[in-house]
C-alpha positions in Angstrom: 72.1 42.5 -13.1 68.1 42.4 -12.4 66.4 42.8 -15.6 63.4 44.6 -15.7 61.1 42.1 -16.6 62.0 40.2 -12.9 59.2 40.6 -10.5 61.1 40.9 -7.1 59.4 41.2 -3.7 60.4 44.2 -1.3 60.9 41.7 1.3 63.5 39.5 -0.7 67.1 40.0 0.1 69.3 39.7 -3.1 73.1 40.3 -2.7 74.1 43.4 -5.1 76.0 41.2 -7.8 73.5 38.6 -8.2 72.0 38.3 -11.6 68.3 37.7 -12.6 67.0 37.0 -16.0 63.7 38.3 -17.2 60.2 37.2 -15.9 61.5 35.7 -12.4 59.4 35.7 -9.6 61.6 36.2 -6.4 59.2 36.3 -3.1 58.9 37.5 0.1 61.5 35.9 2.6 64.0 34.9 0.3 67.7 35.0 0.4 70.0 34.6 -2.3 73.9 35.2 -1.9 76.6 36.6 -3.8 77.6 35.7 -6.9 74.2 33.6 -7.7 73.3 33.8 -11.3 69.5 33.0 -12.1 68.0 32.5 -15.4 64.5 33.3 -16.7 61.6 32.1 -15.7 62.4 31.0 -12.6 60.3 31.3 -9.1 62.0 31.2 -5.9 59.7 31.1 -3.1 60.5 31.8 0.3 61.3 31.2 3.7 64.5 30.1 1.3 68.2 30.7 1.6 70.5 30.3 -1.1 74.5 30.5 -1.0 76.6 32.4 -3.1 77.4 31.2 -6.1 74.5 28.8 -7.4 73.5 29.0 -11.0 69.9 28.6 -11.8 68.7 27.8 -15.4 65.8 28.5 -16.9 62.3 27.4 -15.6 63.0 26.2 -12.5 61.1 26.1 -9.1 62.7 26.4 -5.7 60.9 26.4 -2.5 57.6 26.3 -3.5 55.5 24.7 -0.8 56.0 20.7 -0.2 53.5 18.4 -1.8 52.0 16.9 1.4 48.1 16.8 1.8 49.3 17.6 5.8 51.2 20.6 4.9 48.8 23.8 6.0 50.6 26.6 5.4 53.2 26.5 8.2 56.4 28.7 8.0 59.0 25.8 6.6 62.3 26.3 4.9 64.6 25.3 2.2 67.9 26.2 3.0 70.5 25.8 -0.4 74.8 26.3 0.1 77.1 27.2 -2.5 78.1 26.7 -5.8 75.3 24.6 -6.9 74.2 23.9 -10.3 70.6 23.9 -10.5 69.5 22.8 -14.7 66.0 23.7 -15.9 63.0 22.3 -14.7 64.3 21.3 -11.4 61.9 21.7 -8.2 63.1 21.8 -4.8 59.9 21.8 -1.9 60.3 23.4 1.4 59.8 21.1 4.3 57.3 20.2 7.0 56.7 20.6 10.8 55.9 16.6 10.5 59.8 16.4 9.1 61.8 19.3 11.0 60.5 22.1 8.8 63.6 22.4 6.7 64.7 20.5 3.3 68.6 20.8 3.0 71.0 21.1 0.3 74.8 21.4 0.5 77.4 22.7 -1.5 79.0 22.0 -5.4 75.9 19.6 -6.6 74.8 19.0 -9.7 70.8 18.8 -10.5 70.5 18.4 -13.9 67.3 18.6 -16.0 63.6 17.7 -14.2 65.0 16.4 -11.2 63.3 16.7 -8.1 63.8 17.2 -4.4 60.6 16.8 -1.9 59.9 18.2 1.1 62.5 17.9 4.2 65.6 16.2 2.4 68.7 16.1 3.2 71.5 16.2 0.3 74.9 16.5 0.9 77.6 18.0 -1.1 79.4 16.9 -4.7 76.5 14.7 -5.6 75.2 14.4 -9.3 71.3 14.3 -10.1 71.0 12.8 -13.4 68.1 14.0 -15.5 64.4 13.4 -14.1 66.3 11.8 -10.7 63.4 11.9 -7.8 63.4 11.8 -4.0 60.3 11.7 -2.3 60.0 13.1 1.5 62.5 12.7 4.6 65.4 11.2 2.0 69.0 11.6 2.9 71.4 11.3 -0.1 75.5 11.4 1.0 78.3 13.3 -0.4 79.7 12.3 -3.8 76.8 9.9 -4.4 75.5 10.0 -7.9 72.0 9.3 -9.1 71.3 7.9 -12.8 69.0 9.3 -14.9 65.3 8.8 -13.7 66.2 7.1 -10.6 62.9 7.2 -8.3 63.8 7.2 -4.4 61.1 6.2 -1.9 60.4 8.3 1.1 62.5 7.8 4.5 65.5 6.2 2.4 69.3 6.6 3.2 71.4 7.0 0.1 75.1 6.4 1.4 77.9 8.8 0.0 80.0 7.6 -3.0 77.0 5.4 -4.2 76.0 5.2 -7.5 72.5 4.3 -9.1 72.3 2.8 -12.4 69.2 4.6 -14.8 66.1 4.1 -14.2 66.5 2.5 -10.7 63.9 2.2 -7.9 64.9 2.6 -4.5 62.8 1.3 -1.7 65.5 0.6 0.9 68.9 2.0 1.9 72.1 2.1 -0.8 75.2 1.3 1.3 78.1 4.2 1.2 80.2 2.9 -1.9 77.9 0.8 -3.1 76.8 0.4 -7.1 73.1 -0.5 -7.3 70.3 -0.9 -10.6 67.3 -2.2 -11.2 63.5 -1.8 -10.5 63.9 -2.8 -7.4 67.4 -1.5 -6.9 70.0 -4.4 -6.2 73.6 -4.6 -5.7 76.1 -4.7 -7.9 79.4 -4.2 -6.0 81.2 -1.3 -4.9 81.7 1.7 -6.8 85.1 0.8 -8.1 85.7 3.4 -10.6 84.3 6.0 -8.4 86.7 5.6 -5.9 89.7 5.4 -8.2 88.3 8.7 -9.9 88.5 10.0 -6.4 91.9 9.0 -5.0 90.9 6.3 -2.5 94.2 4.0 -2.1 93.6 0.6 -3.7 93.3 -1.0 -0.5 91.0 0.8 1.1 88.8 -0.5 -2.0 90.0 -3.9 -1.4 88.9 -4.0 2.1 85.4 -2.1 1.2 85.0 -5.0 -1.3 85.2 -7.7 1.1 83.1 -5.8 3.6 80.5 -5.6 1.1 81.0 -9.2 0.2 80.3 -10.4 3.7 77.8 -8.1 4.7 75.9 -7.4 1.8 76.1 -10.3 -0.6 76.4 -13.3 1.6 74.8 -12.2 4.5 76.7 -13.9 6.8 76.2 -13.8 10.5 78.3 -15.5 12.2 80.8 -14.2 14.9 83.7 -15.0 12.4 81.9 -12.7 9.8 81.7 -10.2 12.3 84.8 -10.0 13.5 86.5 -9.8 9.8 84.4 -7.0 9.4 85.6 -5.2 12.9 89.4 -5.7 12.1 89.1 -4.3 8.4 87.1 -1.6 10.4 90.1 -1.0 12.3 92.2 -0.1 9.9 90.1 1.6 7.5 87.6 4.2 8.5 85.6 3.6 5.4 84.8 0.1 6.2 83.6 1.4 9.7 81.0 3.8 7.9 80.1 1.3 5.9 79.5 -1.1 8.6 78.3 1.6 10.9 75.3 2.6 8.0 74.3 -1.1 7.9 74.0 -1.8 11.1 72.2 1.9 12.3 69.3 1.3 9.0 65.7 1.3 10.0 64.1 0.3 6.5 67.1 -2.2 6.1 69.1 -2.0 2.5 69.0 -3.1 -1.1 70.1 -7.2 -1.2 
């Protein structure tokens, strides 16, 4: 299952059924879970833990040192969950001591070719990164988010669950959950209705989210009446509550 021309450090922990192609380099303090397949010319540095049933295509670099001038060789980590698809030339960096020391990626994500996850990022599950989408350091990406091709995200931004970015979007502020954005710089274009419909969201929930979007993002209403309307919707729909709370808890502000 391991090609004779792959280089595996004796300190790596590789499950018996893992497949590793030719010309790969697997360093010390790397753990690769059962069922994972690694294509040719892949470099995995540690400390890095890869879960089960991940598929890594050729020429990816996983767990390399962070691209941060303050990093001085500290033993930071990368943690990747299960069933992720990592296409060609993808790069994941380990964390930094200033950012908690860990870059984390969840389960069932698709990272298309040339995508990049920088140090100290937190990526949830079932997200899609289209070709060349890139995260700067300390970015949070929620479950089911979709980043369109060539999306670039500024450091410390939050990308809410079920959000969507268009081709070539430049993100310098937080993207609330369920919202579609596009442009340079990113601007909101409504609720991600098509995505929510495909995932089986109740039409009443989508309608309530749209109303909350109109009140809190589009019109920027700050009156007591507007807040009371959003709170009523939040009492009926947990999704509205999560959208409201995300907007109110942010430090960078949201896309407008």
